[in-house]
C-alpha positions in Angstrom: 14.6 -13.7 9.5 13.5 -10.4 11.2 9.7 -10.4 12.5 10.1 -6.9 14.7 11.9 -4.0 13.8 13.4 -4.4 16.7 14.9 -7.8 15.3 16.1 -5.7 12.7 17.6 -2.9 14.6 19.4 -5.8 17.1 20.9 -7.4 14.0 22.4 -4.5 12.5 23.4 -2.1 15.0 23.6 -5.0 18.5 20.8 -2.7 20.2 18.2 -4.3 21.8 15.3 -1.8 21.8 11.8 -3.2 22.0 9.3 -1.3 19.5 5.8 -2.5 18.3 6.7 -2.5 14.7 6.6 -5.5 12.6 9.1 -5.0 9.6 6.5 -5.8 7.2 4.4 -3.1 8.4 7.7 -1.1 8.4 8.5 -1.6 5.1 4.8 -1.0 4.0 5.0 2.2 5.0 8.1 2.5 3.8 6.8 1.9 0.6 3.8 3.9 0.7 5.8 7.3 1.3 8.2 6.4 -1.2 5.7 5.6 -4.3 4.0 9.2 -2.5 7.4 11.1 -2.9 8.1 9.7 -6.4 4.2 10.1 -8.0 5.0 13.9 -5.9 7.6 14.5 -8.4 5.9 13.7 -11.2 3.2 15.8 -10.6 5.5 18.4 -10.3 7.0 17.4 -13.3 4.2 17.8 -15.2 2.8 21.1 -13.3 5.9 22.6 -14.8 5.3 21.4 -18.2 1.8 22.4 -18.1 -0.6 19.6 -18.7 -1.6 19.5 -15.2 -3.0 22.8 -13.9 -3.7 24.3 -11.0 -7.4 23.5 -9.5 -10.0 26.0 -7.4 -11.3 24.3 -4.2 -14.0 26.2 -1.9 -12.4 27.2 1.5 -14.7 28.3 4.7 -13.4 30.8 6.4 -14.4 32.7 10.0 -16.9 30.0 10.5 -17.1 28.8 14.0 -16.7 24.7 14.4 -20.0 22.7 13.5 -21.3 20.2 15.6 -20.1 17.3 13.0 -16.9 18.8 13.7 -16.9 18.6 17.0 -18.3 15.1 17.2 -15.8 13.6 14.6 -12.8 15.1 17.0 -13.8 13.8 20.0 -14.7 10.1 18.9 -11.5 9.9 16.7 -9.1 11.6 19.5 -10.9 9.1 22.1 -10.4 6.1 20.1 -6.7 6.4 20.0 -6.1 7.5 23.3 -8.1 4.8 24.5 -5.8 2.8 23.4 -2.4 4.8 23.4 -2.8 5.6 27.1 -3.4 1.7 27.8 -0.9 1.0 25.9 2.1 3.6 27.3 0.9 2.3 31.0 1.4 -1.5 29.7 3.9 -1.4 27.0 5.8 -4.6 27.9 2.2 -6.4 26.8 1.7 -3.7 23.6 5.1 -5.4 22.4 4.5 -8.9 23.5 1.9 -8.9 20.7 0.7 -5.5 18.9 -1.9 -6.8 17.0 -3.6 -8.6 19.4 -3.5 -5.6 21.9 -5.0 -3.3 19.2 -8.2 -5.5 18.7 -8.8 -6.4 22.3 -11.2 -4.4 24.2 -8.7 -3.3 26.7 -7.9 0.8 26.8 -7.5 3.6 29.6 -11.2 5.1 29.6 -10.4 8.1 31.4 -7.2 8.9 29.5 -8.9 8.9 26.3 -11.8 10.4 27.4 -9.6 13.4 29.1 -7.3 13.8 25.9 -10.7 13.9 23.7 -12.1 16.7 26.0 -9.0 18.8 25.3 -8.8 18.3 22.0 -12.5 19.5 21.7 -11.9 22.4 23.6 -9.1 23.5 21.5 -11.3 23.0 18.4 -13.9 24.4 19.5 -11.5 27.2 21.0 -9.4 27.8 17.8 -12.2 28.4 15.4 -14.2 30.6 17.7 -11.0 33.3 17.8 -10.6 32.9 14.0 -14.4 33.4 13.5 -15.3 36.2 11.1 -18.8 38.2 10.6 -20.0 37.6 8.4 -17.9 34.1 7.5 -16.6 33.8 3.9 -16.3 30.8 1.4 -13.8 31.8 -1.3 -11.9 29.9 -4.2 -8.3 28.6 -2.9 -6.0 27.8 -5.7 -4.6 24.0 -5.4 -1.4 22.6 -7.0 -2.3 18.8 -8.1 1.0 17.8 -5.5 -0.5 19.3 -2.9 -3.6 16.4 -2.7 -1.0 13.3 -3.3 -1.4 12.9 0.1 -5.2 12.8 0.8 -5.5 10.6 -2.7 -3.0 8.1 -1.1 -4.8 8.3 2.1 -7.6 7.4 0.9 -6.5 4.8 -1.9 -4.2 3.0 0.8 -7.4 2.6 3.1 -9.4 1.1 0.1 -6.5 -0.5 -0.4 -6.6 -2.7 2.9 -9.7 -3.1 2.3 -9.4 -4.6 -0.8 -6.4 -6.9 0.1 -8.4 -8.6 2.8 -11.8 -9.0 1.0 -9.7 -10.6 -1.8 -7.4 -12.8 0.3 -10.8 -13.9 2.6 -11.7 -15.6 -0.9 -9.2 -17.3 -2.2 -9.5 -21.2 -2.1 -7.5 -21.6 0.9 -8.9 -18.9 3.0 -12.4 -19.2 2.9 -13.2 -22.2 4.9 -11.8 -20.7 8.1 -14.1 -17.0 7.0 -16.9 -19.1 7.2 -15.9 -20.4 10.9 -14.3 -17.3 12.0 -15.6 -14.2 9.6 -15.1 -12.0 12.3 -11.8 -12.7 13.0 -10.5 -13.5 9.9 -11.6 -9.8 8.6 -9.7 -7.9 11.6 -6.9 -9.7 11.2 -4.3 -7.9 10.1 -2.6 -11.2 8.5 -3.5 -12.4 5.0 -3.6 -9.3 2.6 -3.7 -9.9 -1.5 -2.0 -7.6 -3.3 -4.3 -7.3 -6.5 -7.1 -7.1 -4.2 -5.0 -3.5 -2.6 -4.2 -2.7 -6.6 -8.1 -2.8 -7.5 -9.7 -1.0 -4.7 -6.7 1.3 -4.0 -7.5 2.5 -7.9 -11.0 2.8 -8.0 -10.8 4.9 -5.3 -8.5 7.0 -6.6 -10.3 7.3 -9.6 -13.1 8.6 -7.9 -10.8 11.1 -6.2 -9.3 12.2 -9.3 -12.9 12.8 -10.7 -14.1 14.6 -7.6 -11.2 17.4 -8.0 -11.1 17.6 -11.8 -7.7 16.3 -11.9 -6.6 14.9 -15.2 -6.7 10.9 -14.9 -4.5 10.0 -17.8 -1.8 12.3 -17.0 -1.9 11.0 -13.0 -1.9 7.4 -14.3 1.2 8.3 -16.0 2.5 9.7 -12.9 1.9 6.4 -10.7 3.4 4.3 -13.1 6.9 4.7 -11.9 5.8 4.8 -8.3 3.7 2.0 -8.2 6.3 -0.3 -9.4 9.0 1.2 -7.0 6.3 1.0 -4.2 5.3 -2.8 -4.6 8.8 -4.2 -5.3 9.8 -2.2 -1.9 6.8 -3.4 -0.3 8.1 -7.5 -1.1 11.2 -6.7 1.2 9.2 -6.2 3.8 7.7 -10.1 3.0 11.7 -11.3 2.4 12.3 -9.3 6.1 9.8 -11.2 8.2 9.2 -14.4 6.5 5.0 -13.6 6.4 4.2 -16.9 4.2 5.0 -14.8 0.6 7.5 -17.8 0.0 7.8 -20.1 -3.0 7.6 -24.3 -3.4 10.1 -26.7 -2.1 13.7 -26.3 -3.5 16.3 -28.6 -2.6 17.7 -28.8 -6.0 21.7 -27.4 -5.8 22.0 -24.2 -6.6 23.5 -23.6 -10.3 26.9 -22.8 -11.2 25.9 -19.4 -12.8 24.4 -18.6 -9.3 27.7 -19.1 -7.4 28.6 -15.6 -7.3 25.1 -14.4 -5.0 24.4 -16.0 -1.3 22.6 -19.4 -1.0 19.5 -17.8 0.2 18.8 -16.5 -3.2 18.6 -19.6 -4.7 17.1 -21.1 -1.6 15.9 -20.4 1.8 14.1 -21.8 5.2 13.0 -18.5 6.3 14.1 -19.3 10.3 12.3 -16.9 12.8 9.3 -16.1 10.3 6.6 -13.8 11.8 3.9 -16.9 10.7 5.5 -19.5 13.0 5.4 -21.7 10.0 8.0 -25.1 10.0 9.4 -27.1 12.8 11.0 -25.7 16.1 14.4 -24.2 16.0 16.8 -26.3 18.9 17.9 -24.5 21.4 16.1 -21.4 21.0 13.2 -19.7 23.2 12.2 -17.0 21.8 8.7 -16.2 20.5 9.8 -16.4 16.9 11.1 -20.4 17.0 10.2 -22.0 13.9 11.8 -22.8 10.2 10.8 -24.1 7.4 11.9 -28.4 7.3 12.6 -27.9 3.5 14.1 -25.0 2.1 11.9 -23.1 -0.4 12.3 -19.9 -3.5 12.4 -16.5 -2.0 10.1 -15.3 -4.6 9.7 -12.1 -2.7 13.3 -11.3 -3.1 12.8 -12.3 -7.0 9.6 -9.5 -7.1 11.8 -7.4 -5.5 14.5 -7.3 -7.9 11.9 -7.5 -11.0 10.2 -5.1 -10.3 12.8 -2.4 -9.3 14.2 -3.0 -12.7 10.7 -2.3 -13.8 10.7 0.8 -11.7 14.0 2.4 -13.7 12.7 0.8 -17.2 9.7 3.5 -16.8 11.7 5.9 -14.8 13.6 6.0 -17.8 10.8 6.3 -20.6 8.9 8.4 -18.7 10.3 11.8 -20.2 10.5 10.2 -24.0 7.1 8.9 -24.2 4.7 11.9 -25.5 1.6 10.2 -26.0 -0.4 9.6 -22.5 -1.4 6.4 -21.4 1.7 4.7 -23.0 3.3 4.4 -19.3 0.5 3.5 -17.7 -0.1 0.6 -19.9 2.9 -0.5 -19.8 3.3 -0.6 -16.2 -0.1 -2.8 -16.7 1.6 -5.0 -18.5 4.6 -5.3 -16.7 3.2 -5.9 -13.3 1.2 -8.8 -14.6 4.1 -10.5 -16.3 6.0 -10.2 -13.5 3.3 -12.1 -11.1 2.2 -14.2 -13.8 5.3 -15.9 -13.9 6.5 -15.6 -10.1 3.3 -17.7 -9.7 4.4 -20.5 -11.0 7.0 -21.0 -8.2 4.8 -19.4 -5.1 2.9 -21.6 -2.7 -0.9 -20.9 -3.6 -3.8 -22.8 -4.3 -5.4 -22.8 -8.2 -8.7 -22.7 -9.5 -9.9 -24.6 -12.1 -10.5 -22.3 -15.3 -12.1 -24.0 -18.2 -9.5 -27.2 -17.7 -6.6 -24.8 -16.8 -5.5 -24.6 -13.4 -4.6 -21.0 -12.3 -4.4 -19.1 -9.6 -5.9 -16.0 -8.6 -3.2 -13.6 -9.1 -2.3 -15.4 -12.6 -6.3 -14.9 -13.1 -5.9 -11.2 -13.1 -2.7 -11.0 -14.2 -3.7 -12.2 -17.5 -6.6 -9.4 -17.2 -4.0 -6.7 -16.4 -1.9 -7.6 -19.4 -5.0 -7.8 -22.2 -5.8 -4.6 -20.9 -2.7 -3.3 -20.5 -2.2 -4.5 -24.5 -5.6 -3.3 -25.9 -4.9 0.3 -24.0 -1.9 1.0 -25.9 -3.9 -0.4 -29.0 -6.3 2.1 -28.7 -4.5 5.0 -27.9 -1.7 4.1 -30.8 -5.3 4.2 -33.0 -6.3 7.5 -31.6 -3.3 9.4 -31.0 -4.0 12.7 -31.7 -7.2 12.0 -29.4 -5.3 11.1 -26.3 -2.6 13.9 -26.9 -5.4 16.5 -26.6 -6.8 14.5 -23.9 -3.9 14.5 -21.7 -3.4 18.6 -22.5 -6.5 20.0 -23.1 -8.4 18.3 -20.3 -7.3 20.2 -17.0 -7.7 23.7 -18.9 -11.1 23.1 -19.8 -11.9 22.3 -16.2 -10.2 25.3 -14.6 -12.1 27.5 -17.2 -14.9 25.9 -15.4 -13.6 26.6 -11.9 -12.9 30.1 -12.3 
């Protein structure tokens, strides 16, 4: 396993570069960037086809820096460099345990103060030199793809909050939360995908409505990106050994899988990032545990399945002409994948009317039902949805003009 990016670089290139970056977090960042890139490609295609038109937003020109801008700039810059300067001077401590370092009260007050003061003074000076008499507020044309970065940033932050909240309320974690609520809430470990999905989607739709962007076309544009991003994110789970593995699997590998490496069938995740298992003999490094029994590498299975889903959705995106169908298909496939993978994952179950289901399976069922119902409604009112996907943006832009 490669708990940090440094471990992965050493394995690939034989160089030891101490970096405070966990492989899981690195792959999540890659997943977000690649997902944003695919989403942007789809937005641009829909702009060329005329189903997504530019919006007009108010932009202030020639105004001096406001008190709120100066205060927020100072506070944000101070918080960042309070930690960053301290990390620079004590890099080995930062690399050894970046999570503990970031969450600790450690920091360089003077360094943070100086850099924050410089940044605030620069903002005040820059706004002053661009000041006009009188200042103006004008409408600026913005294309939807230019808003993708902000949209995904807001959805990402909301998603992290949702992922943590859903993780806390899982049966196996709620007791720890009651005993140490602050520690569990600020801990970087333990994130639940569906919590992130629900909170992230809610934030994204609010953002879309704020800027009067066509919601149904945006959801279709997201579908391939969502599948690809999830698949890439699960690579981080597999690389780091973050505990998202399956049940114990000591059965011999089937003959029909002989062409694949043994770890595809069962794996014991040596050097996993959560220190699960028994000590590794003659190894004195920080990540020195290995699972006593091999388990199903479910993260690898999820990556494989969702990449296939991405390929399918990507190949169909131009062929499906009715808005909303592609996103509904994404919901169904994402739900089916997670529902069945939960049967071999290590996770606690809820008793729902006598059925033993995991949190993931419960939400998967809701996603599948939602996708099927959406398709039924869309097909029943096909003409209305086609018109909605084409005319909503035009009407909105008439209002904006």
